[in-house]
C-alpha positions in Angstrom: 27.0 6.2 14.4 28.3 3.7 12.1 29.4 4.9 9.1 30.3 2.6 5.8 34.0 2.2 5.5 33.8 1.9 1.6 31.5 2.3 -1.5 31.3 -1.2 -1.2 30.1 -1.3 2.2 27.7 1.6 1.3 26.3 -0.1 -1.6 25.7 -3.4 0.6 24.1 -1.5 3.4 21.6 0.4 0.9 20.3 -2.6 -0.7 20.1 -4.5 2.5 18.1 -1.4 3.8 15.5 -1.5 0.8 15.2 -5.3 1.5 14.4 -4.3 5.1 11.9 -1.6 3.7 10.2 -4.0 1.7 11.3 -3.5 -1.8 12.0 -6.8 -3.4 15.6 -6.8 -4.6 17.3 -9.9 -5.4 21.1 -10.8 -5.4 21.2 -10.6 -8.5 19.6 -7.1 -9.4 22.1 -6.3 -6.4 24.9 -7.3 -8.7 23.4 -5.3 -11.4 23.4 -2.4 -9.7 26.9 -2.9 -8.6 28.0 -3.4 -12.4 26.3 -0.1 -13.1 28.4 1.9 -10.7 31.2 1.0 -13.0 30.0 2.9 -15.9 28.5 6.0 -14.3 30.0 9.1 -13.0 30.0 8.6 -9.2 30.4 12.2 -8.9 27.3 13.2 -10.5 24.9 12.0 -7.6 21.7 12.5 -9.7 23.3 9.7 -12.2 24.0 7.3 -9.7 20.4 7.5 -8.2 19.3 6.7 -11.5 21.8 4.1 -12.3 20.3 2.4 -9.0 16.6 3.3 -9.7 17.0 1.5 -13.0 18.7 -1.7 -11.6 16.5 -2.0 -8.3 13.2 -0.5 -8.8 10.4 -2.5 -10.3 7.1 -0.6 -9.7 6.3 3.0 -9.4 5.0 2.8 -5.8 8.5 1.6 -4.4 10.0 4.7 -6.1 9.4 7.4 -3.0 10.6 4.8 -0.3 13.9 4.0 -2.5 14.4 8.1 -2.8 14.2 8.4 0.6 16.7 5.4 1.6 19.2 6.6 -1.2 19.1 10.0 0.2 20.0 8.7 3.3 23.0 6.4 2.3 24.0 8.5 -0.4 23.6 12.5 1.2 24.5 15.4 -0.7 26.1 16.7 2.3 28.3 14.6 5.1 29.9 16.2 7.6 29.0 18.2 11.0 25.5 19.6 11.5 26.6 23.2 12.0 26.8 25.2 8.7 28.4 28.5 9.5 27.8 31.4 11.7 24.2 32.0 11.2 23.1 28.7 13.3 23.9 29.9 17.0 20.2 30.4 17.7 20.2 28.4 20.6 18.4 31.4 22.5 15.8 31.5 19.8 14.2 28.4 20.6 11.7 27.5 23.4 11.2 23.9 25.2 10.0 21.1 22.9 6.4 20.1 22.4 4.7 17.1 23.1 5.7 16.0 19.3 9.1 17.0 20.3 9.5 20.2 18.3 10.0 23.4 20.0 8.4 26.6 19.1 10.6 29.3 17.4 10.6 32.4 18.9 10.8 34.7 15.6 10.3 38.0 17.1 13.6 38.1 18.0 15.4 37.6 14.4 15.4 40.7 12.4 16.6 38.9 9.5 14.1 37.1 9.2 12.1 39.2 6.7 15.2 38.8 4.4 15.0 35.2 4.6 11.5 34.7 3.8 12.0 37.3 1.0 14.9 34.8 -0.4 12.3 31.8 0.1 9.8 33.9 -1.6 12.0 33.8 -4.4 12.9 30.4 -4.6 9.8 29.4 -4.6 8.7 30.9 -7.8 11.7 29.5 -9.4 12.8 26.0 -10.4 12.9 23.4 -7.5 15.7 21.9 -9.1 17.9 24.9 -9.0 21.1 23.8 -6.5 20.3 26.7 -4.8 16.8 25.5 -3.7 18.1 22.7 -1.7 21.1 24.7 -0.7 18.9 27.3 1.0 16.7 24.4 2.5 19.5 23.0 4.3 20.7 26.4 5.9 17.5 26.9 7.2 17.7 23.5 9.0 21.3 24.3 10.4 19.6 27.9 11.4 16.0 26.9 12.8 15.9 22.9 12.9 18.0 21.7 16.0 15.9 22.5 18.9 15.7 21.0 23.1 13.6 17.5 22.6 13.9 16.9 26.3 16.3 18.1 29.1 20.0 18.0 28.3 19.1 16.7 24.7 19.0 18.1 21.4 17.6 16.9 18.0 16.6 18.1 14.8 12.7 18.9 13.6 11.3 20.3 10.4 8.3 21.8 12.3 10.4 24.9 13.5 12.1 25.5 10.3 8.5 25.5 8.6 6.9 27.8 11.2 9.6 30.3 11.3 9.4 30.9 7.4 5.7 29.9 7.0 5.7 29.4 3.5 2.3 29.1 3.2 1.9 32.8 4.3 3.8 34.2 1.1 1.4 32.5 -1.5 -0.5 36.1 -1.8 2.7 37.8 -2.4 4.0 34.9 -4.9 0.8 35.0 -6.5 0.8 38.8 -7.5 4.5 39.1 -8.3 4.2 35.9 -10.9 1.1 37.2 -12.6 2.6 40.6 -12.8 6.0 39.3 -14.1 4.5 36.7 -16.6 1.7 38.8 -18.1 -1.1 36.2 -19.4 -0.3 33.5 -17.2 -3.5 31.9 -16.0 -3.9 32.1 -12.3 -4.4 28.4 -11.7 -1.1 27.6 -13.2 0.7 30.0 -10.8 -1.2 28.7 -7.7 -0.3 25.0 -9.2 3.5 26.1 -9.4 3.5 27.6 -6.1 2.0 24.5 -4.4 4.4 22.1 -6.0 7.4 24.3 -4.9 6.2 24.7 -1.4 5.6 21.1 -1.4 9.4 20.5 -2.9 10.7 22.9 -0.3 8.9 20.8 2.7 10.2 17.6 1.6 14.0 19.1 1.2 13.7 20.3 4.5 12.4 16.8 6.1 14.9 15.1 3.8 18.0 17.4 5.2 16.5 16.6 8.7 16.7 13.1 8.4 20.5 13.0 6.9 21.3 15.2 10.3 19.6 12.5 12.6 21.3 9.6 10.7 24.4 11.3 11.3 24.2 11.5 14.8 21.9 8.4 15.7 23.0 6.2 12.6 21.6 5.3 9.2 19.8 2.2 10.0 18.1 3.6 12.9 16.6 6.2 11.1 15.7 4.4 7.5 13.8 1.8 10.0 11.8 4.5 11.4 11.3 6.6 8.4 10.3 4.5 5.5 7.2 3.3 5.1 6.3 -0.2 3.4 5.4 0.0 -0.2 1.3 0.4 -0.5 1.1 -3.4 -1.9 2.8 -4.5 1.7 1.0 -2.6 4.0 -1.0 -4.7 6.5 -4.8 -4.6 6.0 -4.8 -4.5 9.6 -2.9 -1.9 10.3 -3.4 0.3 7.0 -4.6 3.8 8.0 -7.1 5.9 6.3 -5.1 7.4 3.7 -3.3 4.3 3.2 -6.9 2.7 2.5 -7.4 5.5 0.3 -4.2 4.6 -2.1 -5.5 0.9 -1.7 -8.3 1.4 -3.9 -6.3 2.0 -6.7 -4.8 -1.7 -6.6 -8.6 -3.0 -6.2 -9.6 -3.2 -10.1 -6.5 -4.8 -11.7 -6.9 -7.4 -9.0 -10.4 -8.2 -9.6 -10.0 -8.5 -13.3 -7.2 -11.1 -12.7 -9.1 -13.0 -10.0 -12.1 -13.2 -12.5 -9.7 -14.2 -15.2 -8.0 -17.1 -13.2 -11.2 -18.3 -12.0 -12.4 -18.5 -15.5 -9.4 -20.4 -16.5 -10.1 -23.0 -14.1 -13.4 -23.5 -14.8 -12.7 -24.0 -18.6 -9.7 -26.6 -17.3 -12.2 -28.5 -14.9 -14.9 -29.1 -17.1 -15.3 -31.5 -20.2 -17.6 -30.8 -23.0 -20.0 -33.4 -24.4 -19.2 -36.0 -27.1 -19.3 -34.6 -30.8 -20.5 -37.7 -32.4 -20.2 -36.3 -35.8 -16.6 -35.4 -35.6 -15.7 -38.7 -33.8 -17.3 -40.7 -36.1 -15.5 -38.8 -39.2 -12.1 -39.4 -37.5 -12.8 -43.1 -37.2 -13.0 -43.5 -41.2 -9.4 -43.3 -40.9 -8.7 -45.9 -38.8 -11.3 -48.1 -40.5 -14.4 -47.4 -38.8 -12.5 -47.7 -35.1 -13.3 -44.7 -33.0 -9.4 -44.5 -31.4 -9.7 -40.6 -31.0 -12.9 -39.0 -29.6 -14.0 -35.6 -29.8 -15.8 -33.6 -27.4 -17.7 -30.6 -28.0 -16.0 -27.4 -26.4 -17.8 -26.0 -23.2 -19.8 -23.0 -23.3 -17.7 -20.1 -22.3 -19.4 -18.3 -19.3 -18.2 -15.9 -16.8 -18.3 -17.6 -13.5 -20.4 -16.6 -10.4 -19.2 -15.9 -7.1 -20.1 -15.8 -3.5 -18.2 -13.6 -0.9 -18.7 -14.2 2.8 -16.9 -11.3 4.5 -16.6 -10.9 8.3 -17.2 -7.4 9.1 -16.5 -7.6 12.9 -14.2 -4.9 14.6 -10.9 -6.9 14.6 -11.0 -7.0 10.8 -12.4 -3.8 10.4 -9.9 -2.3 7.9 -9.2 -5.6 6.1 -13.2 -6.0 5.6 -13.0 -2.4 4.5 -10.7 -3.4 1.5 -12.2 -6.8 0.4 -15.7 -5.2 0.0 -13.7 -2.8 -2.1 -12.7 -5.7 -3.9 -16.3 -7.2 -3.8 -17.5 -4.4 -5.5 -14.9 -4.1 -8.1 -15.5 -7.9 -9.0 -19.0 -7.2 -9.2 -18.5 -5.9 -13.1 -16.0 -8.8 -13.8 -18.7 -12.2 -13.1 -21.9 -12.8 -14.3 -23.4 -12.8 -10.7 -22.0 -11.7 -7.5 -23.7 -12.0 -4.0 -22.1 -10.6 -1.4 -22.6 -11.3 2.8 -21.4 -9.8 5.6 -21.2 -11.1 9.1 -20.4 -10.9 12.8 -21.9 -13.5 14.7 -25.2 -13.8 12.2 -25.1 -13.3 8.3 -27.2 -11.3 5.9 -26.7 -10.2 2.4 -25.5 -6.9 1.4 -25.5 -7.2 -2.7 -28.0 -4.3 -2.8 -25.9 -2.2 -1.3 -23.4 -2.6 -4.3 -25.7 -2.1 -6.9 -24.7 -0.3 -10.1 -24.6 3.5 -9.5 -23.9 3.1 -5.9 -21.2 5.0 -3.9 -18.9 2.0 -2.3 -17.8 4.1 0.6 -21.3 4.9 1.5 -22.5 1.5 0.9 -19.5 0.1 3.4 -20.7 3.3 5.7 -24.1 2.0 5.9 -23.4 -1.7 6.5 -23.5 -1.8 10.1 -26.8 0.4 10.1 -29.2 -1.7 7.5 -27.5 -5.2 7.3 -28.5 -7.7 10.0 -24.9 -9.1 10.9 -25.0 -8.6 14.6 -27.1 -10.5 17.6 -24.6 -10.2 20.8 -21.9 -8.5 18.8 -19.2 -11.5 19.1 -18.0 -13.4 16.2 -19.5 -16.6 15.8 -18.5 -18.2 12.4 -20.3 -21.9 13.4 -23.5 -19.9 13.7 -22.9 -17.9 10.5 -22.2 -20.7 8.5 -25.3 -22.6 9.7 -27.5 -19.4 9.2 -26.1 -18.7 5.7 -27.1 -22.5 4.7 -30.5 -22.2 6.1 -31.2 -18.7 4.9 -29.5 -18.8 1.4 -29.7 -22.4 0.4 -29.9 -21.5 -3.4 -26.6 -19.1 -2.9 -23.8 -21.7 -3.8 -24.2 -24.0 -6.8 -21.8 -25.7 -9.2 -20.8 -22.8 -11.1 -20.2 -20.8 -7.7 -16.7 -19.7 -6.4 -16.8 -19.4 -2.9 -14.6 -16.8 -1.0 -14.3 -16.7 2.6 -12.9 -13.4 4.1 -12.0 -13.4 7.7 -9.6 -14.3 10.7 -11.2 -17.9 11.5 -11.6 -16.6 14.9 -14.8 -17.7 16.7 -14.6 -16.9 20.4 -14.7 -20.6 21.1 -17.7 -21.4 19.7 -19.1 -24.6 17.7 -17.3 -24.3 14.4 -19.9 -26.3 12.3 -17.3 -27.8 10.5 -20.0 -30.4 8.8 -22.0 -27.1 7.5 -19.1 -25.5 6.1 -17.9 -28.9 4.3 -21.1 -29.2 2.6 -21.3 -25.4 1.5 -17.7 -26.5 -0.2 -18.9 -29.2 -1.8 -21.5 -27.6 -3.2 -19.4 -25.0 -4.9 -17.3 -25.1 -8.0 -14.2 -23.5 -5.8 -13.6 -22.7 -2.3 -11.0 -20.4 -1.1 -10.7 -18.5 2.4 -8.1 -15.7 3.0 -7.1 -14.8 6.2 -5.8 -11.4 7.2 -3.6 -12.9 10.4 0.0 -13.8 9.8 0.6 -17.5 9.8 2.2 -17.6 13.2 -1.0 -16.7 15.1 -3.1 -19.2 13.5 -4.6 -21.6 16.3 -3.5 -19.4 18.8 -6.3 -18.7 21.3 -9.6 -18.9 19.7 -8.4 -19.2 16.2 -9.6 -22.5 13.9 -7.6 -21.6 11.4 -6.3 -25.1 10.9 -9.9 -27.0 11.2 -11.4 -24.7 8.9 -8.3 -25.1 6.5 -9.0 -28.7 6.7 -12.2 -27.9 4.6 -11.7 -24.8 3.0 -8.0 -24.1 1.6 -6.8 -21.1 3.6 -4.4 -18.7 2.4 -2.7 -15.9 4.7 -3.6 -12.9 2.7 -2.5 -9.3 4.9 -1.5 -7.3 1.9 -1.9 -6.7 -1.5 1.1 -8.7 -2.6 -0.1 -11.5 -0.8 -3.6 -11.3 -2.7 -2.0 -10.9 -6.0 0.3 -14.0 -5.3 -3.0 -15.9 -4.3 -4.4 -14.7 -7.7 -1.6 -16.4 -9.6 -1.8 -19.3 -7.7 -5.3 -19.8 -9.5 -4.0 -20.4 -12.7 -1.3 -23.2 -11.8 
């Protein structure tokens, strides 16, 4: 393990780890954090945590990753991984499972009932009590080290939680809390117990990470333990849970996108000549109309047409963009949505008011005619779109194409795309693939990008940056 030699080294390593995890920390903010360390009590760990958070964390979504890294770089306990005589339990563990955690043989531990009783007392109390985390650390030392492979031991949360089984203590704790605190609603008691069990589970996981970091190095465990902030999760690799969290990012982006497109429409239009104001202004110059006055354009909400690739290769991206389309429906005068694989069909009705957006996405492949042979064909899609929906794109329309531009070596139909883009007021293409992969294999990113401006859009942060560029 590489241990930072000084507080300066630890500070530099911590800031670098935050950047590696995707948190936007500038050099100036790193210096601000260093200045903050000069005015806080370094012996107060939580004060130190908040000083760093105040100077380095910009969004609430970044806080979980920050806290995890802070616990690794500024652990509450630094030293050996053995903590007293209670930890001599090598005989009480079996061989590791496929996940690497061994099953704890708890029948041979006569003191286990007392440990569970102590855990129940702590879970009914305040998780901020120092004894809470001290107990979690002691239990990791007692049960957490198991044989992960022949001749190799490591630390895991699973055997600790399996040995103590905090979930099986709920009924006992609930009865005790209701008896001791007469009049306490059962719902409140259950919520408190669930919160403290979650806090204990996280305290165990935190100490396991700390011990692994001491043995294997902070940088190694940081790279594997810290997930990127939700706004930097790659659309093409997002899990089901991450997609659920991404839904919360959709509506603010939809409002900003509609506002930006509206601004561009207003800037791009010149109103008709206001003859009366022009003549009145010319009286001050002897009847010579040196200054012309125009009528302000009639304000209107823009119209939007969305063409979304729904093929398997970009399924998670299309899932998110269809959620975005659903949100955009409320921001535009008219939104028409079209999905495609190797042919195209309108899916606007699936997103009608009152529809369940997730149910609509699930029914997409069943009800929409978007597949002929099952291999993406952008050229045929553009030609079929122009043929079937000739009135979809007009002078008030913003055309938004969402896809990876991979057309399985089919004819690109650039002329048809150019005609569609020329009919629209604005046209944009968002590509979920890394720019380094554009034009590799069957990608037609550059040919299509020469017709419709193409933007890399791998995550919410890049989508937000694209929205911001529309106002420039």
